[in-house]
C-alpha angles and dihedrals in degrees: 000000000000123000124213132038116313094183093139091068094067090080111090105149143007090268089066090066118070115237092243090053090051091054091046093053093046089050093051093048092047091049092050090051092049093044090054093048091241096127099119098044092043094051091044092052094043092050091047093048098042094100089052097043094126093052090046092053090050090052088053089056091049093055094042094108091058095044095051089084090065108027134041104262097226094052091047091050091049091050092049090052093045093051091055088084120071092216090062091048087054090047090053091050091049092048092049090051092047094050092044090053090050090054092048093051091050092054 
């Protein structure tokens, strides 16, 4: 029915993503946030949205067709599944803070 590679659709739950890959994605997202000097607004939004992390991840899935123009679809899908769980939202916040502190100590 569809042509092409639909490899991004083989991710249905957090268990479909290896633990090391989860940490890698969280690290990359955290580094991008720190590199763009968006630490404070990102932490603020993540803390505010933590109770609604599942709904936020579902919203990410809903806007996926529009985002595909800017992000690799598989990475975006993996991130949306990872952020379904509050513990990974907390892990992202912690990683952002850690990387931001590293940057501050270097300067």
